[in-house]
Backbone bond lengths (Angstrom), bond angles and torsions (degrees), N, CA, C in turn:
res aa  C-N    CA-C-N  psi(-1)  N-CA   C-N-CA  omega(-1)  CA-C   N-CA-C  phi
1 M - - - 1.462 - - 1.528 111.01 -
2 E 1.342 116.56 -44.89 1.460 121.56 179.87 1.522 110.32 -61.18
3 K 1.346 115.51 -40.32 1.452 120.29 179.34 1.517 110.82 -64.29
4 L 1.333 116.86 -37.68 1.465 122.26 179.50 1.529 110.34 -65.27
5 V 1.330 116.52 -41.42 1.468 121.00 179.52 1.521 110.64 -65.09
6 L 1.352 115.95 -43.60 1.466 119.99 179.44 1.525 111.18 -62.86
7 T 1.335 115.95 -40.08 1.464 120.29 178.05 1.525 110.73 -62.05
8 F 1.333 116.16 -42.56 1.473 121.31 179.79 1.529 110.63 -63.44
9 L 1.359 116.85 -44.34 1.462 120.69 -179.38 1.524 111.21 -65.02
10 F 1.327 115.83 -38.88 1.465 119.75 178.59 1.524 110.67 -64.64
11 S 1.333 117.15 -42.10 1.464 122.05 178.36 1.523 110.70 -63.14
12 L 1.341 115.09 -39.67 1.461 120.56 179.48 1.517 110.60 -63.84
13 L 1.345 116.44 -40.68 1.460 121.55 179.57 1.520 110.93 -64.66
14 I 1.320 117.00 -44.60 1.467 121.51 179.01 1.517 110.24 -61.54
15 S 1.326 115.91 -44.29 1.462 121.25 179.41 1.514 110.83 -60.55
16 S 1.346 115.81 -41.14 1.459 120.81 179.85 1.511 110.70 -64.79
17 C 1.326 117.29 -41.97 1.473 121.54 179.35 1.515 110.75 -63.78
18 N 1.327 116.10 -43.48 1.460 119.73 179.61 1.514 110.79 -62.75
19 S 1.337 116.06 -38.56 1.458 120.54 179.46 1.516 110.87 -63.94
20 D 1.368 115.50 -40.64 1.461 119.98 179.76 1.517 110.98 -65.37
21 E 1.357 116.32 -37.07 1.457 120.72 -179.15 1.521 110.82 -65.17
22 K 1.314 115.96 -32.05 1.453 119.86 -177.09 1.529 112.37 -86.02
23 E 1.341 116.79 -9.09 1.450 120.76 -177.75 1.524 110.25 -64.11
24 F 1.323 116.33 132.36 1.454 120.39 -177.77 1.522 110.92 -69.39
25 K 1.332 115.97 138.25 1.457 121.38 176.71 1.519 109.24 -129.93
26 L 1.316 115.66 130.42 1.461 120.45 176.33 1.521 110.48 -64.50
27 K 1.334 114.56 152.97 1.447 121.29 175.55 1.525 108.45 -128.13
28 Q 1.320 115.44 145.14 1.459 120.30 178.97 1.535 110.29 -50.45
29 G 1.329 116.16 127.15 1.462 120.03 177.99 1.510 114.63 92.80
30 D 1.326 118.13 -2.15 1.472 119.51 175.87 1.528 109.49 -61.32
31 L 1.311 115.03 145.60 1.463 121.33 179.65 1.523 109.32 -99.48
32 L 1.322 116.12 130.49 1.461 120.81 179.81 1.524 109.07 -109.94
33 F 1.329 114.77 107.99 1.458 121.41 179.06 1.524 108.15 -92.86
34 Q 1.325 115.18 134.27 1.464 118.71 -173.23 1.523 112.26 -132.87
35 N 1.309 113.91 138.44 1.461 120.98 167.93 1.519 104.84 -88.71
36 S 1.330 116.70 102.55 1.463 120.21 -169.68 1.526 113.57 -85.94
37 G 1.338 116.01 23.18 1.456 119.08 170.83 1.512 115.14 103.18
38 R 1.323 114.71 -160.00 1.461 120.84 -173.14 1.521 113.10 -115.63
39 S 1.323 116.08 24.41 1.463 117.74 174.75 1.515 108.85 -62.74
40 E 1.318 116.42 161.20 1.458 119.92 -176.77 1.519 112.07 -58.35
41 I 1.346 116.91 -43.98 1.461 119.53 -177.28 1.530 111.26 -71.87
42 A 1.346 117.46 -38.91 1.465 119.80 178.42 1.520 110.48 -62.80
43 T 1.320 116.82 -42.83 1.464 121.18 178.38 1.522 110.75 -64.85
44 A 1.338 116.32 -41.22 1.471 120.38 -179.91 1.523 110.79 -63.12
45 I 1.341 116.72 -40.58 1.467 120.47 178.83 1.521 109.84 -61.79
46 K 1.327 117.04 -47.42 1.468 120.27 -178.72 1.525 111.62 -65.20
47 D 1.332 116.94 -34.91 1.460 120.85 -177.90 1.530 112.54 -62.72
48 V 1.334 116.80 -32.03 1.468 118.75 -175.27 1.525 113.31 -109.42
49 T 1.330 118.33 1.23 1.470 119.22 -178.06 1.519 113.79 -121.25
50 A 1.314 118.36 -1.69 1.466 120.46 -178.40 1.519 111.05 -58.06
51 T 1.332 116.09 138.90 1.465 121.74 175.32 1.524 108.02 -118.51
52 S 1.324 115.95 173.87 1.466 119.22 178.48 1.520 110.72 -66.32
53 F 1.345 116.52 -21.56 1.467 120.86 -178.96 1.522 111.63 -87.85
54 S 1.336 116.91 -43.82 1.463 120.20 -176.95 1.511 110.60 -141.15
55 K 1.320 116.37 139.15 1.454 121.40 -173.65 1.527 113.81 -124.27
56 N 1.311 117.62 -17.64 1.459 119.51 -165.93 1.524 116.01 -111.08
57 Y 1.333 118.42 1.02 1.459 118.42 -177.18 1.524 111.21 -86.76
58 S 1.331 114.60 132.54 1.460 119.89 176.13 1.520 111.51 -123.70
59 H 1.342 117.42 1.82 1.461 120.60 -178.49 1.522 110.26 -154.61
60 V 1.338 115.41 151.48 1.466 120.88 176.58 1.526 108.76 -148.86
61 G 1.339 115.35 142.97 1.458 121.72 175.41 1.518 109.14 -142.75
62 M 1.334 117.18 174.79 1.465 121.42 -178.93 1.522 110.84 -120.37
63 A 1.330 116.35 133.32 1.458 122.27 178.98 1.520 110.99 -73.26
64 M 1.326 115.46 137.73 1.461 121.08 175.52 1.530 108.78 -144.68
65 Q 1.326 115.30 148.11 1.457 120.49 179.71 1.522 109.55 -109.14
66 K 1.333 115.46 136.49 1.468 121.02 -179.37 1.522 108.24 -141.74
67 N 1.332 115.30 121.34 1.468 121.19 -179.24 1.529 111.95 52.82
68 G 1.331 115.07 39.40 1.459 120.50 176.96 1.515 114.83 80.07
69 L 1.324 117.50 1.10 1.462 121.89 179.98 1.519 110.16 -112.27
70 W 1.337 116.03 150.84 1.459 121.02 -178.52 1.525 111.45 -98.61
71 F 1.335 114.03 136.74 1.460 122.63 177.16 1.525 108.72 -132.26
72 V 1.327 115.92 167.98 1.458 121.65 173.23 1.526 107.90 -121.26
73 L 1.330 116.09 120.72 1.457 121.06 173.29 1.518 107.30 -78.57
74 E 1.322 116.68 124.15 1.452 119.67 -174.98 1.526 110.33 -154.48
75 A 1.321 114.68 166.86 1.467 122.08 172.83 1.521 106.86 -121.96
76 I 1.332 116.37 119.27 1.458 121.06 -176.90 1.528 110.81 -132.75
77 P 1.340 116.52 153.26 1.472 119.64 178.26 1.528 111.56 -55.21
78 K 1.320 115.27 148.16 1.475 125.14 178.98 1.522 112.65 75.37
79 E 1.332 117.43 -46.76 1.468 119.65 -177.53 1.517 113.32 -91.36
80 G 1.316 118.66 -25.51 1.459 121.10 -176.15 1.515 111.42 75.67
81 V 1.332 116.89 -148.41 1.463 121.23 179.06 1.523 108.13 -75.27
82 C 1.330 115.89 128.99 1.465 119.97 -175.58 1.521 110.26 -154.04
83 Q 1.324 115.68 166.33 1.467 121.46 171.76 1.518 107.42 -111.96
84 T 1.308 115.31 114.76 1.457 122.38 -173.27 1.527 110.16 -104.35
85 P 1.315 118.65 129.71 1.470 119.81 175.34 1.529 110.37 -53.47
86 I 1.330 116.15 138.79 1.459 120.61 -173.67 1.526 112.00 -56.94
87 K 1.331 117.76 -39.02 1.462 119.99 -179.44 1.524 111.09 -62.85
88 K 1.323 116.60 -42.78 1.467 121.08 178.99 1.524 110.23 -63.99
89 F 1.336 116.75 -39.83 1.464 121.53 179.02 1.524 110.50 -62.03
90 L 1.326 116.43 -48.18 1.462 120.82 -176.73 1.531 112.44 -68.95
91 N 1.322 116.41 -28.78 1.465 120.32 -179.68 1.523 112.86 -79.92
92 R 1.324 116.49 -9.32 1.464 120.10 -173.19 1.521 112.69 -65.90
93 S 1.302 116.53 -38.47 1.466 119.98 -176.43 1.524 109.76 -137.83
94 K 1.336 115.86 112.04 1.451 119.96 -177.90 1.529 111.05 -122.96
95 N 1.329 114.85 153.71 1.465 119.59 177.64 1.533 109.99 -85.58
96 K 1.309 116.14 -175.55 1.467 120.14 -176.22 1.514 113.00 -67.87
97 Y 1.330 116.55 -12.88 1.465 120.45 177.41 1.529 111.43 -97.98
98 N 1.338 115.50 11.42 1.468 122.89 177.93 1.527 112.33 66.34
99 K 1.337 116.50 31.14 1.459 121.16 176.03 1.528 109.37 -111.47
100 S 1.320 115.04 143.40 1.461 120.50 -176.12 1.530 111.42 -66.69
101 Q 1.322 115.49 132.71 1.463 121.40 178.63 1.532 109.24 -85.20
102 T 1.318 114.44 63.48 1.466 121.94 -174.52 1.521 109.84 -133.47
103 T 1.323 116.04 135.67 1.462 122.35 178.16 1.520 108.89 -124.32
104 V 1.327 116.55 141.11 1.464 121.49 -175.77 1.518 110.56 -107.31
105 A 1.338 115.02 134.65 1.468 121.12 176.24 1.528 108.63 -125.79
106 R 1.320 115.48 151.49 1.467 120.87 -178.57 1.524 109.95 -124.64
107 L 1.331 115.64 132.43 1.465 120.69 176.60 1.516 109.72 -67.33
108 N 1.341 116.28 149.22 1.456 119.04 -178.34 1.532 111.33 -71.84
109 S 1.315 116.13 174.49 1.469 121.95 -170.83 1.526 113.28 -60.47
110 Y 1.334 117.71 -30.18 1.467 120.48 -179.37 1.527 111.39 -59.47
111 Y 1.334 116.70 -35.33 1.467 120.66 -174.38 1.525 113.92 -94.62
112 Q 1.334 117.63 -8.07 1.460 119.30 -179.04 1.533 113.45 -57.67
113 P 1.350 120.18 -39.24 1.472 119.67 178.67 1.534 113.46 -64.41
114 Y 1.323 117.49 -15.66 1.465 120.46 -178.41 1.535 112.66 -93.14
115 I 1.326 116.47 -4.59 1.462 120.27 -176.88 1.530 111.80 -63.06
116 K 1.316 117.10 -44.24 1.468 121.43 -176.71 1.527 110.74 -56.14
117 N 1.330 117.42 -50.93 1.461 120.79 -179.75 1.524 111.60 -67.20
118 A 1.335 116.13 -32.59 1.469 120.24 178.32 1.523 109.62 -61.69
119 I 1.324 116.14 -47.16 1.460 120.84 -179.45 1.524 110.99 -65.42
120 E 1.327 117.02 -40.37 1.467 120.26 177.82 1.523 110.82 -60.37
121 Y 1.329 116.34 -39.83 1.468 120.68 177.37 1.524 110.04 -59.66
122 G 1.323 116.43 -45.48 1.460 120.32 -179.22 1.516 112.36 -65.78
123 I 1.330 116.91 -42.76 1.462 120.85 -179.18 1.529 111.12 -61.76
124 K 1.332 116.21 -39.30 1.466 119.99 179.79 1.528 112.16 -64.51
125 R 1.323 116.68 -18.11 1.465 120.16 -177.27 1.532 113.26 -105.17
126 I 1.309 116.42 8.30 1.463 119.41 175.25 1.532 109.66 -57.52
127 N 1.313 115.24 136.30 1.479 125.47 -177.09 1.527 113.51 83.37
128 K 1.338 117.94 -2.50 1.459 119.27 171.16 1.532 107.44 -67.45
129 P 1.335 118.12 146.97 1.471 119.95 -175.61 1.518 113.68 -70.46
130 Y 1.324 114.65 158.42 1.461 121.26 174.88 1.524 109.62 -74.67
131 D 1.327 115.58 137.91 1.465 120.92 -179.26 1.529 109.17 -88.15
132 E 1.314 116.22 88.18 1.462 120.23 -174.10 1.524 113.92 -77.50
133 V 1.338 117.79 -8.67 1.471 119.19 176.75 1.529 111.79 -107.10
134 F 1.339 117.02 2.98 1.473 123.24 171.22 1.531 113.54 60.26
135 L 1.318 115.52 48.14 1.468 121.25 174.94 1.526 109.25 -117.71
136 W 1.348 115.75 153.38 1.465 119.87 -175.64 1.524 113.13 -101.94
137 D 1.316 118.35 -1.64 1.462 120.31 -172.34 1.523 112.40 -98.56
138 D 1.316 116.98 30.46 1.461 120.60 178.44 1.520 109.12 -140.54
139 D 1.331 116.52 -176.84 1.457 121.52 -175.52 1.527 111.34 -100.64
140 S 1.327 116.11 41.12 1.458 121.97 176.71 1.530 108.06 -133.56
141 Y 1.331 116.39 164.99 1.466 119.87 -171.64 1.519 111.49 -139.84
142 Y 1.338 115.96 139.29 1.461 119.81 164.96 1.517 107.25 -101.02
143 C 1.323 117.88 169.50 1.464 120.59 -165.27 1.528 114.60 -55.97
144 S 1.314 117.24 -54.53 1.461 119.35 -176.52 1.528 112.09 -74.41
145 E 1.333 117.01 -25.21 1.473 120.19 174.50 1.527 109.62 -62.45
146 L 1.331 116.40 -44.30 1.466 120.33 179.25 1.519 110.83 -59.49
147 I 1.333 117.54 -48.61 1.466 120.76 -179.21 1.521 110.78 -62.38
148 Y 1.322 116.81 -43.67 1.466 120.65 179.93 1.530 110.20 -59.12
149 K 1.331 117.14 -47.61 1.469 120.98 -175.84 1.520 112.44 -71.76
150 M 1.321 117.44 -19.34 1.459 119.81 174.05 1.533 110.54 -59.79
151 F 1.333 115.75 -28.36 1.463 120.14 -179.30 1.524 112.56 -106.08
152 S 1.321 117.89 -36.81 1.473 120.01 -176.71 1.522 112.29 -67.17
153 T 1.339 117.89 -21.05 1.460 121.14 179.01 1.525 112.18 -87.34
154 Q 1.318 117.33 -2.90 1.459 121.10 177.64 1.530 110.16 -90.07
155 N 1.333 114.21 176.33 1.462 120.08 -177.68 1.530 110.60 -80.58
156 L 1.331 114.19 64.18 1.461 121.39 178.45 1.524 108.67 -119.38
157 P 1.347 118.32 134.99 1.469 118.78 173.18 1.523 109.56 -58.51
158 K 1.332 117.28 147.46 1.460 120.71 -176.60 1.523 111.73 -55.25
159 D 1.333 116.41 -37.04 1.462 118.33 -178.83 1.534 112.53 -80.44
160 S 1.341 116.74 2.87 1.458 120.03 177.66 1.522 112.87 -110.16
161 I 1.339 117.32 1.47 1.459 120.52 175.55 1.533 107.06 -66.29
162 P 1.330 118.09 133.83 1.467 119.72 -171.71 1.518 115.93 -69.69
163 F 1.340 117.07 -8.26 1.459 120.06 -177.68 1.524 111.03 -127.27
164 L 1.322 115.17 150.66 1.458 121.12 179.40 1.523 111.49 -92.36
165 T 1.314 115.04 160.39 1.460 120.88 164.49 1.532 106.17 -120.06
166 H 1.316 116.24 161.21 1.456 119.65 173.27 1.521 108.99 -157.92
167 P 1.320 117.38 167.01 1.470 119.06 179.72 1.533 110.31 -62.00
168 M 1.312 115.86 125.47 1.466 119.55 -179.40 1.523 110.67 -72.80
169 T 1.317 115.03 147.93 1.459 119.86 174.05 1.524 109.67 -132.28
170 F 1.312 114.52 147.42 1.464 121.37 178.76 1.532 109.25 -122.13
171 N 1.330 113.95 21.61 1.459 121.08 -176.41 1.521 111.76 -104.29
172 D 1.323 115.82 158.63 1.459 120.28 173.85 1.523 109.08 -84.12
173 S 1.313 117.16 -174.00 1.470 121.71 -175.33 1.527 113.11 -65.02
174 T 1.319 116.80 -16.95 1.472 120.31 178.93 1.518 112.00 -92.20
175 G 1.329 116.42 -3.23 1.459 119.69 -179.22 1.519 113.79 91.20
176 K 1.316 116.68 4.61 1.469 120.90 179.90 1.529 109.68 -93.68
177 T 1.333 116.01 135.42 1.457 120.40 179.35 1.536 110.19 -62.71
178 L 1.327 115.78 131.88 1.467 120.00 179.14 1.525 110.06 -64.33
179 A 1.307 116.11 139.42 1.468 121.21 -178.65 1.524 111.14 -59.07
180 S 1.323 116.71 -35.03 1.469 119.84 -179.21 1.520 111.44 -64.20
181 W 1.340 116.78 -36.38 1.462 119.71 178.39 1.526 111.03 -75.14
182 E 1.305 117.27 -36.38 1.462 119.72 176.32 1.523 110.36 -58.92
183 A 1.332 116.09 -45.91 1.464 120.62 179.73 1.526 110.65 -66.37
184 Y 1.322 117.14 -38.41 1.456 122.46 -178.18 1.525 110.76 -60.59
185 Y 1.335 116.59 -49.26 1.467 119.78 -177.37 1.531 112.38 -77.99
186 E 1.305 116.71 -30.96 1.467 119.59 176.72 1.529 109.92 -63.14
187 K 1.307 116.50 -40.16 1.467 121.32 178.89 1.519 110.87 -61.37
188 R 1.328 117.20 -31.16 1.456 121.67 -178.59 1.522 112.54 -97.10
189 N 1.321 115.51 3.57 1.466 121.57 178.55 1.528 111.55 55.56
190 R 1.321 114.82 42.28 1.471 121.00 -178.98 1.510 110.38 -127.34
191 R 1.316 114.95 152.57 1.456 121.20 177.06 1.522 108.98 -78.24
192 I 1.325 116.90 140.41 1.463 120.86 176.64 1.536 108.67 -66.73
193 P 1.345 118.01 123.54 1.475 120.93 -175.68 1.534 113.26 -81.37
194 E 1.309 116.12 50.87 1.470 121.20 179.27 1.525 110.20 -56.94
195 G 1.332 116.38 129.14 1.463 121.22 177.48 1.512 114.97 86.95
196 T 1.333 117.85 -6.57 1.459 120.82 177.90 1.525 109.74 -72.26
197 E 1.331 116.20 141.33 1.461 120.16 -178.39 1.525 110.45 -65.36
198 G 1.310 116.18 137.50 1.459 120.48 179.91 1.515 111.09 -168.94
199 T 1.321 115.49 -168.63 1.456 120.06 178.20 1.524 108.34 -146.75
200 N 1.317 116.82 179.54 1.462 121.40 -178.82 1.533 108.95 -162.74
201 P 1.324 117.28 163.26 1.472 119.87 -177.03 1.529 114.50 -58.36
202 N 1.325 117.97 -40.06 1.466 119.42 -179.28 1.520 111.73 -66.27
203 L 1.341 116.60 -37.29 1.461 119.90 177.19 1.528 110.12 -66.53
204 M 1.322 116.98 -42.15 1.463 120.59 177.65 1.521 111.52 -61.78
205 A 1.327 116.08 -38.44 1.461 120.58 -178.29 1.525 112.20 -64.29
206 S 1.322 117.45 -20.46 1.464 121.36 -179.37 1.527 112.70 -89.20
207 S 1.338 117.82 3.26 1.462 121.24 -179.71 1.531 110.89 -61.11
208 P 1.330 117.78 135.17 1.469 120.14 177.83 1.521 112.29 -76.17
209 Y 1.336 117.16 -4.24 1.462 121.17 -176.42 1.524 113.01 -98.43
210 I 1.314 116.39 7.16 1.467 119.94 175.88 1.522 109.36 -124.29
211 K 1.325 114.54 156.35 1.466 120.75 177.20 1.522 108.44 -129.87
212 F 1.312 117.21 128.56 1.459 120.81 177.40 1.518 109.04 -76.50
213 I 1.336 115.41 127.56 1.461 119.71 -170.95 1.526 113.93 -122.92
214 H 1.338 117.36 -12.74 1.469 118.02 -178.96 1.511 109.78 -159.35
215 N 1.341 114.83 142.66 1.459 121.20 176.32 1.530 107.89 -125.92
216 Y 1.324 116.55 117.20 1.457 120.67 -177.67 1.524 112.32 -69.52
217 E 1.330 117.51 -10.07 1.465 120.70 177.61 1.530 111.69 -82.87
218 D 1.318 117.54 -16.53 1.471 120.65 -178.63 1.523 111.20 -73.41
């Protein structure tokens, strides 16, 4: 009987160790793609940026560790560029099962040496305003613009930047501007920047240089 109990405890210990080994751990520079809910602007972003690879992302940030704690470097409305505690980030948007609508991707080995400078670039821009009109010619940032510039400002050839840009569109599949975008820009007394070069979370998610490694909804 004693031998049977010891065998059971040993098996339990091995099982526990294996479980710990499989536990997901964030790494500096991981990208956190998020479905930020059903707000009008989040829905509008997804409506015009969906790709065949990804359809539901409306936000992206980068994981960074500071004093042993995890944060997400991001650019969000009202706060601008900021470092958000990981728990607060994950709690921001949850599904009906109370799980975070966040997926993690990791850049391949070629880009790992550039992570340090990327994060430094983001930290230097903390408190810069959010770019609510999605233009690149000012001193403000929207989420994917910040991530893109973390790498495009480094000593990388343009064709080696891990993410693409393309002409932005605010139109539906018929070529008509979505009413939500018309109202959005009218409220800000700005012209819709149709065709202006830019990027977005769904386009970034389709990069061949990243691999999705964890889904917080699972």
